[in-house]
C-alpha positions, 0 to 999 in steps of 0.5 A: 706774447709769451716770454721765456722763463729761464727757470724752465731751462735745463743746465744743457740749454743754459750752457749752450746759451752762455756759449753762444753769447760768448762766441758772439762777443768774439765774432763781433770783435772780428767783424770789421775785418781784422783777421786772417783767412786760410783755406781748408782742404775742402776749399772753404775758408776759415778765419781766426774768428771761427777757431777762437769761437769754437775754442770758447764754445768747446771750453764752456760746454766741456767744462760743464759736461766733460763726459759728452762728445763734441763735434765741431766744424773746426776741431772735429769729433771726440768721444764718438761712443758718448750718448750725448753729442754736441754739434757746433758750427762756430761761424756758419756762413764764413764766406759771408762773414769774410765779406761782411755780410750780416747773415752769419751765425753760431749754431749749437745743438745737442744730440742724445742717442741720435735725436736732437734735443736742443738747439741754439741759433745766434745771428750775431749781427742781426741781434737774433738769438733763437733756441728750443728744447725738445717739448718746451717750444721755440723762442726768439729773443725771449719770446715764443714763436710759431710757424704760420698756418697758411695752407695754400701753396699760392699764398706761400712765401718760399726761401731757397738755399744753395741754388747752384747744387739744386740747379745741377740736380735732376729735380730742378724742374720739380722745384720749378713747379713750386716756384711757379705757384708760390706767392713769393720766392726769396733766398734769405739764406743761412740761419735767417730763413729758418728764423723767419719760418719758425716765426711764421713770416715765411712758409718753407725753406728748400735747400741742398748742400748742407751738413748737420752742423749747419742745420741741427739747431735750426731743425729743432727750432722749426719743429718746436715752433710747430713746423716740419723739418726733413731732407728733400726725400722726407727722411728725418734729420741725422748726421748724414743729412745733406738737404732740407725741406722745412715747412709749416705742417699745412704745406709739408705733404704738398711740397714733399710730393713734388720733391720726393725722389730728388737726389741731391 
Protein backbone atom coordinates (compact mmCIF):
# COMPACT_ATOMS: atom_id res chain seq x y z
CA UNK A 1 0.00 0.00 0.00
CA UNK A 2 1.27 3.45 -0.90
CA UNK A 3 2.57 5.50 2.04
CA UNK A 4 2.32 9.27 2.20
CA UNK A 5 5.41 11.39 1.60
CA UNK A 6 5.30 14.70 3.49
CA UNK A 7 7.51 16.23 0.81
CA UNK A 8 4.46 16.26 -1.46
CA UNK A 9 2.38 18.30 0.97
CA UNK A 10 1.78 22.01 0.60
CA UNK A 11 2.42 24.47 3.41
CA UNK A 12 -1.36 24.79 3.76
CA UNK A 13 -1.84 21.07 4.27
CA UNK A 14 1.05 20.77 6.72
CA UNK A 15 -0.42 23.66 8.70
CA UNK A 16 -3.88 22.05 8.75
CA UNK A 17 -2.40 18.76 9.95
CA UNK A 18 -0.49 20.56 12.69
CA UNK A 19 -3.67 22.34 13.77
CA UNK A 20 -5.68 19.10 13.79
CA UNK A 21 -3.10 17.35 15.96
CA UNK A 22 -3.00 20.28 18.39
CA UNK A 23 -6.81 20.24 18.64
CA UNK A 24 -6.74 16.49 19.25
CA UNK A 25 -4.49 17.02 22.28
CA UNK A 26 -7.00 19.47 23.70
CA UNK A 27 -10.17 17.45 23.03
CA UNK A 28 -8.54 14.28 24.33
CA UNK A 29 -7.66 16.02 27.59
CA UNK A 30 -11.32 16.99 28.12
CA UNK A 31 -12.88 13.71 26.97
CA UNK A 32 -13.21 12.26 30.48
CA UNK A 33 -15.86 14.88 31.19
CA UNK A 34 -14.08 17.65 33.07
CA UNK A 35 -15.66 20.57 31.21
CA UNK A 36 -18.60 22.94 31.29
CA UNK A 37 -21.41 22.81 28.74
CA UNK A 38 -23.50 25.79 27.65
CA UNK A 39 -26.27 26.08 25.07
CA UNK A 40 -25.96 28.30 22.00
CA UNK A 41 -28.76 30.33 20.46
CA UNK A 42 -29.54 27.46 18.06
CA UNK A 43 -30.02 25.16 21.10
CA UNK A 44 -26.90 23.10 20.33
CA UNK A 45 -24.29 22.54 23.06
CA UNK A 46 -20.84 24.08 23.20
CA UNK A 47 -18.06 23.10 25.60
CA UNK A 48 -14.75 24.51 26.77
CA UNK A 49 -13.13 21.96 24.51
CA UNK A 50 -14.90 23.33 21.41
CA UNK A 51 -13.78 26.86 22.21
CA UNK A 52 -10.18 26.01 23.10
CA UNK A 53 -9.77 23.74 20.07
CA UNK A 54 -10.98 26.45 17.71
CA UNK A 55 -8.80 29.07 19.31
CA UNK A 56 -5.74 26.86 18.87
CA UNK A 57 -6.61 25.98 15.26
CA UNK A 58 -7.22 29.63 14.43
CA UNK A 59 -3.94 30.67 16.04
CA UNK A 60 -1.91 28.09 14.12
CA UNK A 61 -3.53 28.80 10.76
CA UNK A 62 -3.59 32.58 10.88
CA UNK A 63 -0.03 32.76 12.11
CA UNK A 64 1.00 31.14 8.83
CA UNK A 65 -1.68 32.73 6.60
CA UNK A 66 -2.79 36.06 8.12
CA UNK A 67 -4.30 37.17 4.80
CA UNK A 68 -6.72 34.23 4.67
CA UNK A 69 -10.33 34.25 5.80
CA UNK A 70 -11.43 32.03 8.69
CA UNK A 71 -14.92 30.56 9.25
CA UNK A 72 -15.21 28.72 12.55
CA UNK A 73 -18.16 27.04 14.20
CA UNK A 74 -17.61 28.99 17.43
CA UNK A 75 -15.99 32.26 16.36
CA UNK A 76 -17.74 32.98 13.07
CA UNK A 77 -16.28 34.36 9.85
CA UNK A 78 -13.56 36.90 9.13
CA UNK A 79 -12.23 38.54 5.94
CA UNK A 80 -15.25 37.60 3.81
CA UNK A 81 -13.63 38.91 0.62
CA UNK A 82 -10.47 36.83 0.96
CA UNK A 83 -9.68 34.41 -1.89
CA UNK A 84 -8.83 31.70 0.63
CA UNK A 85 -11.27 30.70 3.37
CA UNK A 86 -10.59 28.16 6.12
CA UNK A 87 -13.65 26.16 7.23
CA UNK A 88 -13.35 24.75 10.74
CA UNK A 89 -15.52 22.71 13.06
CA UNK A 90 -13.32 22.16 16.13
CA UNK A 91 -15.48 19.36 17.53
CA UNK A 92 -17.99 18.03 15.04
CA UNK A 93 -20.32 15.88 17.12
CA UNK A 94 -20.38 17.89 20.34
CA UNK A 95 -23.53 16.12 21.57
CA UNK A 96 -21.68 12.83 21.30
CA UNK A 97 -18.56 14.32 22.87
CA UNK A 98 -20.59 15.44 25.88
CA UNK A 99 -21.88 11.87 26.34
CA UNK A 100 -18.43 10.37 25.70
CA UNK A 101 -19.17 8.82 22.31
CA UNK A 102 -15.90 8.42 20.37
CA UNK A 103 -17.41 9.55 17.05
CA UNK A 104 -16.60 13.25 17.37
CA UNK A 105 -13.93 14.77 15.13
CA UNK A 106 -12.09 17.93 14.17
CA UNK A 107 -12.82 19.14 10.63
CA UNK A 108 -10.52 21.58 8.81
CA UNK A 109 -10.87 22.50 5.15
CA UNK A 110 -9.54 25.22 2.85
CA UNK A 111 -11.66 26.79 0.13
CA UNK A 112 -10.11 28.81 -2.71
CA UNK A 113 -12.52 31.05 -4.62
CA UNK A 114 -15.42 28.76 -3.76
CA UNK A 115 -13.65 25.44 -4.44
CA UNK A 116 -12.51 23.17 -1.61
CA UNK A 117 -8.83 22.41 -2.19
CA UNK A 118 -7.82 20.49 0.92
CA UNK A 119 -9.37 18.81 3.91
CA UNK A 120 -8.27 17.22 7.17
CA UNK A 121 -10.59 15.03 9.26
CA UNK A 122 -9.33 13.97 12.67
CA UNK A 123 -11.26 11.26 14.52
CA UNK A 124 -9.36 11.78 17.74
CA UNK A 125 -10.57 8.94 19.97
CA UNK A 126 -10.61 6.46 17.09
CA UNK A 127 -7.05 7.28 16.02
CA UNK A 128 -8.13 8.15 12.48
CA UNK A 129 -6.49 11.09 10.71
CA UNK A 130 -7.60 11.47 7.10
CA UNK A 131 -6.61 14.17 4.63
CA UNK A 132 -6.69 15.10 0.99
CA UNK A 133 -5.34 17.83 -1.22
CA UNK A 134 -6.85 18.50 -4.62
CA UNK A 135 -5.10 16.37 -7.24
CA UNK A 136 -3.01 14.42 -4.71
CA UNK A 137 -5.28 11.60 -3.55
CA UNK A 138 -6.82 10.76 -0.18
CA UNK A 139 -4.97 9.36 2.80
CA UNK A 140 -5.83 7.75 6.12
CA UNK A 141 -3.14 7.45 8.80
CA UNK A 142 -0.52 7.93 6.11
CA UNK A 143 -1.76 5.31 3.63
CA UNK A 144 -3.59 5.99 0.35
CA UNK A 145 -7.27 5.08 0.35
CA UNK A 146 -9.84 4.56 -2.40
CA UNK A 147 -13.57 3.95 -2.69
CA UNK A 148 -14.90 0.54 -3.64
CA UNK A 149 -15.80 -0.55 -7.17
CA UNK A 150 -19.08 -2.27 -6.24
CA UNK A 151 -21.66 -1.36 -8.88
CA UNK A 152 -24.68 -3.43 -7.78
CA UNK A 153 -27.09 -1.63 -5.37
CA UNK A 154 -28.00 -5.01 -3.90
CA UNK A 155 -24.39 -5.48 -2.80
CA UNK A 156 -24.00 -1.95 -1.44
CA UNK A 157 -23.53 -0.99 2.19
CA UNK A 158 -25.30 2.31 2.86
CA UNK A 159 -24.96 4.55 5.91
CA UNK A 160 -27.50 7.22 6.79
CA UNK A 161 -27.29 10.29 9.00
CA UNK A 162 -29.81 12.58 10.69
CA UNK A 163 -32.74 10.28 10.08
CA UNK A 164 -35.18 12.52 11.94
CA UNK A 165 -35.03 15.24 9.31
CA UNK A 166 -34.98 12.65 6.53
CA UNK A 167 -38.16 11.06 7.94
CA UNK A 168 -39.91 14.43 8.03
CA UNK A 169 -39.21 15.09 4.35
CA UNK A 170 -41.30 14.24 1.28
CA UNK A 171 -38.61 11.88 0.01
CA UNK A 172 -38.76 9.37 2.86
CA UNK A 173 -40.36 6.80 0.58
CA UNK A 174 -37.63 7.31 -2.04
CA UNK A 175 -35.01 6.48 0.55
CA UNK A 176 -37.04 3.39 1.34
CA UNK A 177 -36.39 2.06 -2.18
CA UNK A 178 -32.65 2.31 -1.60
CA UNK A 179 -32.91 0.74 1.86
CA UNK A 180 -34.97 -2.17 0.55
CA UNK A 181 -32.35 -3.07 -2.07
CA UNK A 182 -29.16 -2.52 -0.10
CA UNK A 183 -27.07 -5.34 1.27
CA UNK A 184 -26.53 -3.52 4.57
CA UNK A 185 -27.95 -0.38 6.15
CA UNK A 186 -26.06 1.29 8.97
CA UNK A 187 -25.91 4.68 10.65
CA UNK A 188 -22.25 5.10 11.43
CA UNK A 189 -22.68 8.86 11.58
CA UNK A 190 -20.56 11.98 11.80
CA UNK A 191 -17.06 11.70 10.29
CA UNK A 192 -16.84 7.95 10.53
CA UNK A 193 -19.07 6.83 7.68
CA UNK A 194 -17.20 9.15 5.29
CA UNK A 195 -13.88 7.59 6.30
CA UNK A 196 -15.42 4.17 5.67
CA UNK A 197 -16.70 5.28 2.27
CA UNK A 198 -13.36 6.78 1.22
CA UNK A 199 -11.63 3.57 2.35
CA UNK A 200 -13.86 1.30 0.24
CA UNK A 201 -15.61 -0.28 3.23
CA UNK A 202 -19.10 1.03 2.48
CA UNK A 203 -20.57 2.36 -0.76
CA UNK A 204 -22.77 5.34 0.12
CA UNK A 205 -23.65 7.97 2.70
CA UNK A 206 -27.04 9.69 2.64
CA UNK A 207 -27.48 12.53 5.09
CA UNK A 208 -29.50 15.67 5.77
CA UNK A 209 -29.40 18.60 8.17
CA UNK A 210 -25.69 19.25 7.75
CA UNK A 211 -23.74 22.46 7.29
CA UNK A 212 -20.61 23.19 5.31
CA UNK A 213 -18.35 23.09 8.36
CA UNK A 214 -19.46 19.51 9.04
CA UNK A 215 -18.67 18.15 5.60
CA UNK A 216 -16.23 20.41 3.69
CA UNK A 217 -13.10 18.43 4.56
CA UNK A 218 -14.89 15.11 4.14
CA UNK A 219 -16.12 16.06 0.68
CA UNK A 220 -12.63 16.44 -0.78
CA UNK A 221 -11.42 13.31 1.02
CA UNK A 222 -14.19 11.27 -0.62
CA UNK A 223 -13.64 12.88 -4.02
CA UNK A 224 -9.87 12.40 -3.94
CA UNK A 225 -10.51 8.75 -3.00
CA UNK A 226 -12.38 8.41 -6.30
CA UNK A 227 -15.93 9.01 -5.05
CA UNK A 228 -18.67 11.53 -5.72
CA UNK A 229 -19.98 14.01 -3.16
CA UNK A 230 -22.99 16.29 -3.78
CA UNK A 231 -26.19 17.27 -2.07
CA UNK A 232 -29.30 15.12 -2.45
CA UNK A 233 -30.25 17.00 -5.63
CA UNK A 234 -26.86 16.60 -7.28
CA UNK A 235 -25.56 20.11 -6.61
CA UNK A 236 -21.85 20.49 -5.81
CA UNK A 237 -20.73 21.25 -2.28
CA UNK A 238 -20.82 24.94 -1.35
CA UNK A 239 -21.30 27.21 1.64
CA UNK A 240 -25.07 26.60 1.57
CA UNK A 241 -24.99 22.78 1.33
CA UNK A 242 -27.52 21.18 3.70
CA UNK A 243 -27.64 17.54 2.61
CA UNK A 244 -25.32 14.85 1.26
CA UNK A 245 -25.29 12.06 -1.29
CA UNK A 246 -21.79 10.59 -1.27
CA UNK A 247 -21.04 7.35 -3.10
CA UNK A 248 -18.50 5.53 -5.18
CA UNK A 249 -18.67 6.51 -8.85
CA UNK A 250 -20.40 3.28 -9.92
CA UNK A 251 -23.54 3.79 -7.83
CA UNK A 252 -23.96 7.55 -7.87
CA UNK A 253 -26.29 7.90 -10.87
CA UNK A 254 -28.60 5.14 -9.63
CA UNK A 255 -28.93 6.64 -6.17
CA UNK A 256 -29.30 10.20 -7.43
CA UNK A 257 -32.09 9.19 -9.79
CA UNK A 258 -34.07 7.94 -6.80
CA UNK A 259 -33.36 10.92 -4.55
CA UNK A 260 -33.22 13.93 -6.87
CA UNK A 261 -35.96 16.47 -6.30
CA UNK A 262 -36.02 15.74 -2.60
CA UNK A 263 -36.21 18.97 -0.65
CA UNK A 264 -34.59 18.64 2.75
